[in-house]
C-alpha positions, 0 to 999 in steps of 0.5 A, spaced: 484 513 569 478 518 567 478 521 561 472 525 557 473 525 548 469 526 543 465 520 540 467 521 532 475 523 534 476 516 538 472 512 533 477 513 528 484 514 532 480 505 533 480 505 526 487 507 524 490 502 530 486 497 529 490 495 522 496 493 526 490 488 530 492 482 529 487 478 524 490 470 525 492 470 533 492 465 538 495 471 542 488 474 546 492 481 548 495 481 540 487 483 539 487 488 543 488 496 543 493 500 549 489 506 552 494 511 555 492 517 557 495 524 560 497 531 559 490 532 555 491 526 550 489 519 550 495 514 546 491 509 542 497 504 540 495 496 536 501 491 534 501 484 530 509 483 532 510 486 524 506 492 525 504 497 531 501 503 531 500 509 535 495 514 535 494 521 538 487 524 540 486 530 544 482 528 551 480 532 558 484 527 562 481 526 570 485 522 572 491 519 568 492 510 567 492 506 562 489 499 560 487 495 554 481 493 550 478 489 546 480 492 540 475 490 535 469 490 540 470 496 543 471 498 535 464 497 533 461 500 540 464 507 539 462 507 532 455 507 534 457 514 538 460 518 534 456 523 535 457 524 542 461 526 548 464 520 551 466 519 559 471 513 559 473 511 567 476 505 569 474 501 574 477 496 581 476 491 577 479 492 571 472 495 567 472 500 562 464 505 564 464 508 557 458 513 558 455 518 554 449 523 555 444 519 559 447 511 558 453 507 559 456 501 557 461 496 561 467 493 558 471 488 561 479 490 559 484 485 559 491 485 563 495 492 562 502 488 563 501 482 557 500 487 552 508 488 548 512 494 548 512 499 543 518 501 543 520 508 538 526 507 534 533 511 534 532 517 528 539 518 527 538 514 520 533 517 516 529 519 509 525 525 508 520 526 502 514 529 501 507 525 503 505 526 495 510 524 492 510 517 497 504 516 496 506 516 488 511 512 489 508 506 493 501 507 489 505 505 482 508 499 484 503 496 490 499 492 485 505 488 482 506 485 490 506 477 490 500 475 493 501 469 495 506 465 499 510 461 495 516 466 495 515 470 501 520 476 500 516 478 494 510 480 497 514 485 499 516 492 496 523 493 495 525 501 497 533 503 495 535 511 496 541 514 492 543 520 494 537 524 494 533 519 490 529 513 492 526 507 489 520 502 489 521 496 487 515 490 485 515 484 482 510 478 482 513 473 478 509 475 472 511 482 472 514 488 475 513 495 477 519 501 478 517 508 480 523 513 482 522 520 486 526 525 489 527 526 496 528 532 500 534 529 504 537 522 506 542 521 511 545 515 508 543 511 502 539 505 504 535 498 501 530 495 505 524 490 503 518 492 507 511 488 507 507 490 501 501 490 505 503 494 511 507 499 507 500 500 503 496 502 510 501 507 511 500 511 505 493 511 505 493 514 512 497 520 509 494 526 506 498 529 500 500 535 505 507 536 508 513 531 509 514 525 513 520 522 516 522 515 515 526 512 520 531 506 519 533 502 525 536 495 525 531 491 522 524 495 522 522 502 520 519 507 523 514 513 519 511 519 523 505 523 521 505 527 526 499 524 531 500 517 527 507 513 529 508 506 525 513 501 526 514 495 522 518 490 522 522 489 514 522 482 510 530 480 511 532 476 505 535 478 498 531 482 493 530 479 486 536 482 481 530 486 478 536 490 473 538 484 470 530 482 466 530 490 463 531 489 456 536 493 453 534 494 446 527 492 442 526 491 435 518 494 436 516 500 440 509 502 440 507 510 441 499 510 443 495 515 447 494 511 454 486 513 454 484 510 448 489 504 449 485 503 457 479 504 454 479 499 449 483 493 452 477 495 458 471 493 453 476 487 450 476 484 456 470 484 458 468 477 454 476 474 456 474 475 463 468 470 462 473 465 461 477 467 467 483 468 462 483 475 461 487 474 454 488 479 450 491 479 443 495 485 441 497 485 433 501 491 431 501 492 423 504 499 420 501 504 425 495 500 427 494 496 434 488 491 433 485 488 440 482 481 440 479 477 445 474 471 445 470 466 449 465 461 448 459 466 448 463 471 443 469 476 441 471 483 441 475 487 436 479 493 438 482 498 433 487 503 435 491 508 430 498 508 434 505 510 432 510 504 430 517 504 430 519 496 428 517 490 426 510 487 426 508 483 432 503 479 435 502 477 441 497 476 447 498 478 454 493 478 462 489 485 460 488 486 467 496 487 468 496 492 462 490 495 466 493 496 473 499 499 469 495 504 465 491 506 472 496 509 475 501 513 470 498 521 468 501 522 462 496 523 456 501 518 452 505 512 453 510 506 449 510 500 449 516 496 447 517 489 444 522 485 441 518 477 441 512 474 443 515 470 447 520 476 451 516 481 456 514 488 454 516 494 458 511 500 458 513 507 460 510 514 459 512 518 454 514 524 458 514 527 466 514 520 470 519 516 472 515 509 471 516 503 468 512 497 467 514 490 466 509 484 463 510 477 460 506 475 455 502 469 455 502 463 450 495 464 446 491 459 444 
């Protein structure tokens, strides 16, 4: 095997596939990146058996072949050569010679036969969506994915398609996020649970131009990004019945300027973060919303003029949850819907985006 390629392109490709290298494994081969060169292209691939990434770049191939290199070491080495043209050649000792300008390095490769086979999925069942809509869909719910291992199903994002509509749902036990977008086409109605951290990595690989197809087969999905293909194992299990959580009626509805609320919460939470509780109290009365936070070294009061329909209310929340939600809403005004001090509130944009966010209150001291 012998090929030449641009150092920057190779480094970027290594960075992409490295997202699938296992950080916690007893199998050394899963720390490797497979290199295959043929037909004036170099294909790099990595897998942790849950997620597999394949990236194709241009290369001048003199001799076809394949090998597996130690992923992180190879990546660190090539990162120092991004302004170089690189020549790589595999010798009879299964070593990769990396030559550049008048210098070279030699890297011992791994046994190619031990690398797991990555098969592309059948392409019969899929949905197609614009990259912009898919990125927005996932970004609007990702922060509500559970981070602990106590309920593994909640570490995933539920994706449901019905006709030409797609919905993403995430919940961590304290908050629930729902986002809806339009599809270009769908061959069937799907209901799948994708690992949250993996689907977020896929989104980070995308630009905003064009469309993607997401293929579903058995318990896997495959996302085709053109020169990058990502295959991911789905989470098996029953997602919670999130529809039962959403209230049908509200006793207090507040309409507020999103930017004003976001800024007020950010300021009010400065002191609450000192006590590490992030607790901010909401006092809703007539046309005023007062936010207060207290800590051992001081307190903050923020007053905002709002529109209120219904009852006065005192209620407390984790300010971080509110900030996470408001950060992804583009509409200048939001509605916050309440029922009581112990029931969750529901936040929605006043118009435009199809987005719903639910937060459980915190018992104030």
